[in-house]
N, C-alpha and C positions, 0 to 999 in steps of 0.2 A: 895793245888791245887784245884781250883774251877772246878766243873763239868759243862760242857756246854750242853744245851739241843739241840737235833738234830734240824736241820732247818725245817724238816717236822712238828715237834711239834710246833715250833714257828709260822709257817704259819697257823696252824690249827684254832686258834681263828678268824683270818681274813677270812678264807674260810667259817667258820660257820656263821660269821657275814654277809658275802656277801650272802650266801644262805638264811639267815634269812630275809634280806632285799628283796631279790628276791621273796621269798615265800609270804612276806607281801604285796608286790606290786601285785602279781598275785591274792591273796585273795581279796585285795581292788578292783582291776579291775573286778573280778568276781561279787562281791557284787554290784558294781555300775551298771554293765551290767544287772544283775538280777533286780535291782530296776527300771532301765529304761524300760526293757521289761514289767514288771508288771504294771508300770504306763501307758505305751503306750496302752496295751491291756485293761486296765480298762477304759481308755478314749474311745478307739475304740468300745469296746463292750457296753459301756454306750449308744452309739447311734445305736447299732445294732438292727435292727427291729423297731426302733422308728419312722421311717418316714423321709421324706425329709426336713420337717420343724417341728417346735415344738411351737405351738401357743396356748395360753390359750383361754378360751371362753366356752360358753354354746351352746348346740344344742337343738332346740325346735322342737318337733314332732307335730307342729301345723297342718300340712296336713297329718300326719302319713306317715310312710315309706311304699310304696307299697310292699305288701307281700302276697304270696299265699300259701295255704296249699298244701301238695303233691297231685298230680293227680294219678288216677288209673294207674298202670303199672310202676310207679316210684319205685326205689329200696326201700326195706323195711328199716325203721329206726332201726330195731333190729340188723343191722350189726355193730353197735358201734358208739361211739361219734367221732366228729372231734375235735382234741386237738390242742391248741396253748399254748406255754410256754414262759414266760418272766422270765429269771433267774437272771436278775439284779434287783436292788431295785427301778427301775423307776416306777412311777405311773402317768406319764404325756405323754402318747404315742402320736405319730404323725399321719399324714395322711396315710402313708403306712400301719402301724399297723391297723388303722381303716378300710382301704380298704380290707386288707387281711381277717379280720373277717367278714366284711359285705358281701364280695363276697362269702365266704364259707357259710354264713347263707342263702343267696339268692339261692344258688345252692343246698342246702341240707335242704329244709324247714321242713322236717319231722324228722330231726336229731338234737340232742343237739350239739351245738358248744360250747365247754368248753374252756375258756381262764384261764389259771393258772398263777398267778402273784406272784412272791416272795415278792414284795414290799407291798402287801396288808396284813393288820394285821389280824391274826386269831381271830375269834370270833366277828369281827366287821362287822355288817350286811350292813353298808352304804359304798358306794364307794366314792372315792375322787371326788370333784367337778371339772369336766373336760369335755369338749365337746365330747370327744370320748366315754366316758362312757354313757353320755346322749344319744348320737346317737345310740349306740349299744343296749341300753335298749329298743329301739323301735322294736327290733327283738325278738319275744317271744321265739325263740329257742337258744338264746345266754345266756350263764351262765358265769359270771366272778367270779372266786374263788381264795382264797389264795393258794399259792403253798407251801405245807407242805413237805419239802424235807425229813426229818427223817421218816415220815410216808410213803412217796412214795418209799423210798429205803428199808424199812423194809421187811424182808422175801426174800431178793434177795442177790446175791453175791456182790452187790455194797454197801451194808450197811457199812461194815468195811472200804471200800475205802472212803466213804463220811465222816465218823466220824473222820478220821485222822486230828488232830488239825491244822496242817500246810498246809492242802490242799488248802485253799483259797489264799495262797501266791504264788501258782504256776503261771507261766507267762501267760498261756492260760486258766485260771481257768473257766471263764464264758462260753466260747464256749465248753469246755470239760464238764462242768456241764450240759449244754444244750444237748450235745451228750448223756450223761448218762440218763437224764430225758426221752428222746424220746424212747430209747430202752426199758427202764423199763415200761413206759406207754403202749407201744405196747405189751409187754409180759404180764403185769398184766391185762390190760383191753381190748386190741385190739382196732380196729377202724382205724382212720386216724390221722396221725400227719402231721402238716404243720408248717414250719417256718413263722414268722410274716412278711416276705417280699415276699409272694406269692400273686398273684391275680388269683382267681379261676374262670374258665370260664364255667365249667359244672360239673355235679355230678361225684364224684370220687368213688362211692361205688361199682362199678363193677370192680375195680382194686384191688381186694382182694389179699393179700399175694404178694405185689409188692413193688418195689422201682425203682428209675430211674437212667439211665446212664447219667452222666453229661458231660462226655467227653470220648475220646478214652480210653477204658480199665479202667474206674474209675466210681464207683457208688457214689451217694450222698444221705444223709439221711434227706435232707430238706423236702422231702415227703416220708412218709412210710405208708403202709396200710397192716395190718396183723390181723389175728384172734388171740384172747387171748391164751396165753400159747403156742404159736407156737414154735417149736423146733429151728427154725432159729434164733428167737430172744433170746432164751435161750443160744445158742452158741455165739451170739453177747455179751451177758452179761458176759459169761465165758471168752471170748477173751479180753473184756474190762479190766478185772482185771489181767488176766494172762500175757498179753503182754502190760501192761500199760506203757506209756511213755509220761510224761508231757511236754517234751521239743521240741517235733516235732509237728508243726501245722498240723492238720488234722489226726493225727495218731489214735485218738480215734473216729473219725467221718468217713469221706469218705474212708480213708485207712482201717479202721476196717471193714466196710461193704464189701469193695472190697476183702480183704483177706479171710473173712468168706465165702463169696459167691464162691470164687474160690476153697475153700476146700469143700464146700457143693456139688458142681457138680460132680467131680472136673474138673476144666479147667485151662488153662493158660491165655487165653484172654477172656474178657467179651464182649459179643455182645447182641443185643436184642434177648432174649430167655426165655424159661420157663424150669426150672430145678427142679425136685423133688417137684413140686407144688409151687415154688417161681419164680416170673417173674421179669426179668430185662427189664424195659421198654425202648424203643427207646428214645433218647434225646428229640425228638419233643413232647413227651407226657407231660412232665413237665419242661423240660429245653430247650425250643426251641431256646433260645438265650444263647450261651455259655458265661461264665463269661468274657472271653477275649474280647467279642464283646458288653459289657454292654452299651457302648455309643450309640448303635443303638436304645436303649430305648428312647433317647432324640432327635432322628432325625425324621424329618417329614416323615410320611408314608401315602400313599394313601389308600383308602378303599379297593381297590382290593388287594393291597399288604398285608394289614392287614388280609384280609380273607384268602389269600393263606398261610400266615405264620401260622395262627392259625387253619387251617383246621383239623388237627389231634391232636390238643393240648387240654389238660384238664385244665392245670394251667400254669402260667408263673412265673418263679422265677426271681425276680427283682435284685438280687445281691446287696442288700442295703449296704453291707460292702464296696463295691467298689464305689458306687455312692452317698452316703448319703450327700456329700458336694456339689453335683451338683444341680443347681437350675432348676426347671421345670416350664416353662411358662404355665400359665393357663388363658384363653383357648389357645390351640395351636393344631397343627396337629402332634405333637410328638407322637410316638407310645405309650409311657407311659401315656400321657394325654388321648389318645383315650381309653386305657384300663380302666383308672379310670372312664371315662364318661360312658362306656357301662356296666361295671361289678360292680361298687360301686357308683351308682349315688348319693346317699345321701352324701357320703364323698366328691364326686366331687363338689356337690353344696356348701358344706362348703368351699372347696378350692377356688371356684370362688368368693364366698362372701368375704373371707379374702383377695384375690388378689385385688378385687375392692376397699376394704377399704384401703389397702396399697397404692393404686395408686391415691387416692383422695388427692388433694392439701390441705395442712394444712391451717386452718382458722386463 
């Protein structure tokens, strides 16, 4: 007499096979989604801070860039450098990058404006042939250097974080790397950090130990100003590693600064205030145009409206990640065009020249 297997055992291979197919499908879907996110943010961040256009060319300082030494009574340059960081491999920056550095150099004539670029080769004294580097070389206080990430993170809690070999495959790696660089720069060296999509209107050095409110109950690290080895920055580095989450946009940037500040005070809601020596600046100081209203930058603005808007503003964040595909007419009365004209005139002159050349009929 043959023994018959229970029905449950006969169904088991089919169940296991079904689960295997389902698991394989979920795994495939996860990998495809991960690859898509990685590619998307690589493309997006490749343009981040690069400007609205990207044109080759040379800049000639034939008439020299108007530049003045600091006057008596201006803030002492001993308060630290102004830092910009480019964490992608790009070495062909655009108009907005140029304007950011130029406007910072003009408003901080007695201070070193240091541009750190990952794409520059270490030990190579010469810069790539590009009009932006030629233009910025006209400013004696601008220094463009390679970004040495292992050296920057050495001696900090972020060293092990950076050295993890799979780090670069995370979906938001470039913006998170930028978030890491700025808090380490502020902790190690102090001074001022700015994203490469700021236009600086006036000297920032009296805003020591400060950061800006970008919207209701949220801080942003696109502008930071701190003394070296400040405890607030040390707490930011600690939180960066302890609460690290690579899958949430902003978690290591605005969200990090917001949660650290709320613990620092402690408070539940952030408003314009000074707490234990650290200031949360009103949005009009450095974020006068909310990111939701970025289109206002491309709308015509009268001189009186511009003056009113910027009355209490130190710098304007341009939100390049939102608008880098939007074309800016030069010349025009658009708010952004007027900012270029007034605060980075050398870059604006190059923009006008390029615009005129594009509009000439082909011979």
